[in-house]
N, C-alpha and C positions, 0 to 999 in steps of 0.2 A: 504494500500500500504506500503510495506516495501522494503528496499534496503539492499544490503550487505555491509560489511566493505570495499569492493573495489568499491562500489557504482555502480554496474551494475544494470540497470533497465530495466524491461520489462513493456511496457504499459499494464495495466490491461485490459483484454478483457471485463471486466464489464463496460467499458466506450466506447465500440466500437460503431460506427455508420455505418450502411450499407444501401445503396440504390442500385438498380440494374436495368440492362437492359437485356432483354432476348437475348439468342442466340439459335442456333438450338439444337436438341437433342444431348447430349454429354454423355460420359460414362467413368467410371472407372479411373484407376490409372494414365494413361497417362496425364490426365487433372488435377490431383491434383498438387500442386506446385512442380515443382519437380525435375528436373534432376540435381540439384546442387550437387556438391561434393567437398570435401576439396582438397587442392593441393596434388600432389603426394609427397611421402616421399623425403625429401631433397630439395624441392623447396624453394628458398629464396624469400618468399612473403613479407617480412617485410622491406627489404632494410635497416635493422638495426642490422643485426647479428643473428637474431633468424630465424630458418628454421621451416616451418610448415610440420608436418608429418601426413599422412593419418591415422596412427594407431601406437600402440606400438606392439612389437613382440608378436605373439600368445602364449598362455600358453602351456607348454609342458606336463602338467599333473595336477591332482587334488591337493588340499591343504586343510588342516583342517580348517584354518581360516586366515583372514587377518584383519588388523586394519586400519581404514580410518579416517582422520581428517575432521571435519566440524567446521565452525567458530561460529555457534550459534545453540541453541536447537530449533527444530521446535515447534511452539506453539501447533500444531496439525498435524496429518497426514491424516486428512479428505481431500480427493481428491478435493472436491469442493472449498477449499480455498488454494490449493497448487499452489502458483504462485511465490515463491521465492526460492533461492538456497538451503537453509537447508532442506525445505520440499521435494523439488523435487529430490534432490540428493539421499535421502533415498527412497522416495515413488516410484520412477521409477523402482525400483527392486522388489516391492511388488505388485503394481497395474498396470494393463495394459489397453490400450485403443483399440478402434475399429480398428484404423490404427496405424502404427508404423513409427516414425521418426528414420531413420537408422543412424549409424555413418557416412555414406556418405552424410547425410543431404537430403535424398530422402524419399518419402512416400511409404510405402509398406503395404500389408495386416497385420493386427494384430489379434485381436480377431474376426474381420470380415475377412472371407476368400475372400470376393469379395465386392466391392462397385460399384454400377451402378447408372447412372443418366438418367433415361428413358425420362425425360423432364426437362426443366431448373429449375423447382420449386420442384423437387423430387429427394431424394437420398435414395437408397435401400441398406441396409447392410445385406448380407447373412453371418451368423455366422458359426464358426467352430463347428463341432460336438464333443462331448465328453470332452469338456474343464471343468476341475474341479476347484472349489474354494478351498481355504485352509481348509475349514471345511468339504470337501468331497462332497458337493452338486455339481450338474452338471449345468453349465450355460445354460440359456434359453433366449428366446426373452423377457420374462417378466423381467428378471434382467436388460437387456439393457434399456428397457423403463423406469424402475424405476430409474436406475442410471443417465440417461440423464435428467430425470424429476427432480431429486434433484438439478441439475444445474439451472433449470428454476424457481424453487420455491423461491419466494421472502423471505420466512421465513428463508432460509438458507444463504442469503446474499453471494451467491457464487461469487468468484472472476471471474469466467468464464461466468457469466450470460449473458453478452451481445453478446457472441458468438452465443447465441440462440435467438437473438433479432428478426430475420426474421423467426423463426420457428413457424409454425401454429400448427403442431401436430407431435407427435412421437408415432407410433402405431405398435403393433405386427401384422404382416401380414403373419405369418407362425410360426411354432414351433421354427425355427432358422432363422427368418427373421424379420427385423425391417425397417419400412419406415418412413422417415422424410419428411414432406411437408413444404415448405417455402412460405412466402408471395411473395418473389421476388428472382430471381437468386442471389446467394451469393458465389462468388469464394473463400472466405476465410473459410466458414463453413467446407467444407470437409477437408481442410488442418488442421484445428484445431482439428479434430477428432483423430489426432496423438499426441495431447498434453494431459494434465490432463483433459481437457474439455471432452475428449472422453472415460474416464475411466469407466470400468464396474465392479461393486461390487455386491455381493449377496444381493438380496432384503431381504431375511430372516435374513442374518447376520447383515446387517445394522440396521434393525428394532429391532433385539434382543439387540443390543448394546445401542440403544436409544441415549440419550444425551452424553453418554460416547464415542460414535463412534469417532475414530481418536486419542483418548488420552490414551486409555487402551485397552488391549485385541486384538482380531483378527480384521484385517482390511477387512476381507471377500472378498479378491481379488484373482487373478489367477496367479500372477507372479512367477518367479523362486525362490523367497525367501518369507518367511512369517515372520511377526513381532514376535520377541522373547521377551527378557527381555528389558524393558525400565527403566533404572535407571535415574530418573529425575535429570537434571543438570550435568550428568556425561557421559552417553553412551546409545546407542540404538543398540541392537543386532538383526540381521536377521538370521534366520535359513533356510537352504536349504529346499525347498519344493520338495520332491521326487515324488509327483504326478503331476508334471508340464507337460503340454501338449507339450512343445517345448524341446529344447536341455537343458539337466540338467546342473545346475550351477557347476562350477569346484571347488568352495569352499563350504565346509559344513557350514560355518558361516562367516558372515561379521559383524564386530564390528565398529560402528561409535563413535569415541571419540569427545566430545564437548570441544573444546579448543578455547576460545574467544580471547585470546591474540595472535597476529601474531608471536611474538618472541617465545612464548611457542610452537606454532604449528611447526615452523621451527626447533626448538631445538629437539622436539619429533621425527621429521623425521630424523634428523641427528644422533640421539642416537639409532634409531631402535625401539623406543617405538611405533612409528606409521609407517606403511608400505607405506602409500601414501596419496595423497589428490589432489583435484582440488582447484581452487582459491588460488593459491600460492601468498603470499605477494610479490609485485614487488621488494621490498628492499631485498628479500631473494633469488632472482634468481641466483645471482653469487655464494652465499654460497652453495646452493644446487647443482648447475651445476658443481662446482669445488670440491665437497666434496669427491667424490670417493665412496660414499655409495649407490648411486642410479643414476637415470637418470631423468632429467627435460626435458619434451617434450612439444612442442607447436602444437596446431591444430586450425582449423578454428573456430572462436568464434562468427561469425556474429554480431560483436560488434563494435560500434563506440564511441569514446570519443568526447564529444561536450561541448560547452558553451551554456547553456539554457538561452535564453533571457526571463526574467519574467516581464519586465516592458517596454512597448513601449509608455508610456505617457510622458516620459522625453526625454533626448538626444538620447536614443536608438530607439525612434520612427522615427528618421531620418535615412533612409537607408544608407546614406553616413557615418554615425558614425559606424554602424554595419560593413560596408565594410572596414572602416579604421582599426577597431580592428582586423578583419580577416587578413588584410594585414600586420599588425604589430606583430602578434603572432609568436613567435619562436617555431614552431611546432617540428622541429628536436630536439631542446634542450629539449623540454618536453618529447618526446619519449625516449630520452636517460636517463633523470633523473626520470621522473614520471612513465614510463612504463618499466624501467629496460632494455631499448634497444629493447624490444620485441614489436614492433608495426611498423606501417608505416604511415607517414604523409598523410593527405588527405583533400580535400575540398568537399568530397562527404559524405552526411549524411548516405548513404547506403553502405554496403560493396560490394566488387567485387563479392564475392561468392553468394550474394543474387541474382545476375543476371545470374547465371550459366545456368539456363534453357532457357535463351533467345538466339536468333541467334547471331552470331558474330557481325553483323551489328548493331543490337539493343544494345548489350553491349557497342559497340564503341560509339554509339550515346548517351548512358546514362552516360558514364564515361569519355569520352574524351571531351575536350573543356570546362571543368569546370574551375573556377577561379584558378590561380596559388597557390600552397601551400607555396611557399617561401616568405620571408619577403620583403617588399618594404616600408621602413619607410618614405621616402620622399613623395611618393604618398599618404600614409596614413595621414601624416601631412597636406598635401594639402586638403584632403577631410575633415578633422576636421576643418580647417580654413574656407573652403567653406561653411560648415554647421553652422558656427558660434558657434562651440562647444568648442573652446579652453578655458581651465580652468574649464570646467564643471565637476561636481562630479558624479561619479557612484560608487555603492556599490556591491561588489562581496562576496557571502557567501563562507566560507572556513571551513574546519574541519580536525581534525587529523584522521578521519575515514579511510583514505588511501592516498597514495602518488598521485594517479590519481586525487584526489580532492585537496589536499593541494598544490601540486606543479603546478597544472594547474591554480589555483587561483592566485598563485604568478606570473605565466607567464602572466596572463591577466593584473595584476597590472603593471608589467614591460612594457608590450606592450603599455598600456594606457599612462603611464608616459612619454614614449619616444615620443608620438605624441601629447602631450599637454593636456591630460585629467588628472584629479585627481581621482585615483582609491582607494577607501577605502576597506579594508578587514574586514568582520564581521565574527568572529569565532563562530561556532555553535558546541555544544557538539555532539559527535558521536551518542548518543542515541536520540538526538533531530533532527538530520539531516533529518530523514525520514519525519518529519512533513512538510518539504518544498514541498513534493509531495501530501500531504493530507489536509493541512490546509492553506487556503489563508492568514490568519492572520500571519502565520509563514513567509510568503514571503513579508510582508509589509516592505518597506524600502530597499528591495533587488532588484537589477536590473538584476543580472546574478548569475548563480551558475554552477559548473561543473556537468555534467551528462553523464554517460556511459550507453548506451542503447543496449540491446541484443534482437535479434529477436527469436521468438518461432516457426516460420515457415520460409521456404526458399522462401520468396516472398518479394520484396521491399515494397509492399503495407503495410505490417505489420508495417513498420516505417513511411512511407509517409502519412498514414492516420492521423497521429498525428497533422497535420497542417490544418486539416479541421476546419472550424469555429465551435467552441464549443467543440472540442475534449478535452479529459481529461488532456493531457499533454500540451495543447496549453495555457500555463499560461499567455502569453502576449496578448491573444485575437487577434492573427494574423488572418486576414480575407481576403479572395480573392474568390469572387463568381465563377470565372473561375476555380480556383483550386478545389473548392468544387465540381463543376460539374465533373471534371476529377476523383475525388475520387469515386463519385457515379457511373460513367461510368465503371471504372476499377473493382470495386467491383462486378458488374454484368456480367463480361466477364469470362467464364471458360477457353476458349482457351488460352494457356499460352503466345504464341508469340503476339497475339492480345492484351492481357492485358498488357504485358510488354512494348509494344509500347506506350500505354497510360501512363504507369508509367514513361517512359522516359521523357515525357513532364512534368510530375509532378516533377521529379528529377531536371529538368532544372529550373523550376519556383522557387523551394525552394533554389537552389544554387544561384539564382539571388537575392532573397528576404531575405535570411538569418534569418528565424525565430529562428533557432539555428545556431551557428557557429561550423562547423565540424573541428575536430583537428586531429584525428588519428584513424586508425583501430587497434583493440587490440585482439590478439589471446587468445584462451583458453590455460591454462598451467596445466600440470599434472605431479606430481612427483611420481615415483615408486622406492622403494629400490630394492636391488638385489634378494630378495626373490620372488617377484611377477612380473607378466606381463600380458598383454592382455587388459588393459583399453583403451577404445576409447579416442581419443584426442580432439574430437570436442564437441561443445555445445550440441550435441544430447544427451549427458548423462543426461540432464534434464528430458527426457521422455523415453529414451531407457534403458532397463535393463542391464546396463553396468557391474554391479558387477558379473553377471553370466559369463562374459568372463574372469574374473581374475582368474589366477591359478598359479601354480609353474613356476618359470622362468627357472628352470633346474632340 
């Protein structure tokens, strides 16, 4: 598990748990998660000065090349371990999945022209004909069976392995047809076929690369770009694949520059050395927005900033203490300082956009009536006194990894101090912060730390399942048998409205119990200079071939 310098986290699907209950025969795309979409251009969804846009203006023509900033070098581009920003920002343009997560955050056909669900335990993928890999080979059902099989192979230690936990078999049932049989109905599996979990690569190409696959040479995929020169520690070049089955990329080449220092990335954009980038440092929002050299645009990020409770054996084991901290937090101040004004305060662990496929009444039930986001210091003090926690000590991890971490930790300290708690800050080096997610020993002596979570599918269950007993990110061992039963029930329901009614109850339970303390929604930010345009603004860029849309601005 790794995280980015802005500390956005996706729960690794290798720790997913799924249990199911059957429904009737269901089929196809209407039942994949799905009708969510980002706000229309100009909609002020943040309440803090940043407007979310559905897209950037479409490209007016082709361009020889453009240069893009990434904050770290991918350790590999093997799709089975592509679960963080650097890998997926690049890989989404080279390798494609059976389904496609669109910039509108909906699921559409990808390398599969059709997905059908003839019974609750079966998914059938009918493949596009004539799709070519970068080495010229034509895609067949054998390649799909092989590619998905790599995700299930324990030897590969795939990040996406648990997406396939309910899979009994993956079989070729025609030259261009693959059938997946499940142990139990699994509403999340078909949605994850639009992520790197559903990538298809050439069996012959991967086997020829052997242990070097993902680090050198051809990635044996089908996307609009193919891997070009990889200068380790410096840059990764992608070359346009003119044999692409879909719409040809507008740029002949995309160059990803590896710039680990946030100031260096910002300065490179301002100087024109870099044409654009995602994951803009929050402290650079104003400089870029007011620079006159380009445009800073915000889109739906399906991301929430939270306080992760890691220890419920001390004072935080008392719900009154968790509620008190939530009441005392200055969320508005954190959004202004920590998120550069681009965010909206919330007491919901899930974003509003995650509920877009639900009916209006279900969205209202899920999001209205949650605890207030404003401060109430007097009520918080009373709760601390009632819990007998006055003067108790809590430790919060902090780091210079990003303002969303350091300033939220400071906000927690300020909130605790005002209500009678003693809050210590424990500073952790940026390169060690990731260990909080992977090593229980790294969390010893820590009661809380800032965590920003992004969803990889447009379904609230992607986040809400984290609070099931034993879930990977359930560091504090929160356990509620009733909640666990709801997770199992929702996982087994394909019909969207029915599933989201169950998820509404889950949402209410975690809002009441506060296994994490939600703070704010945080949009995706993208900067484009005046040379280029066309980049999607939403979190879909993690799995959608966004670079193919970039071209000349004029």
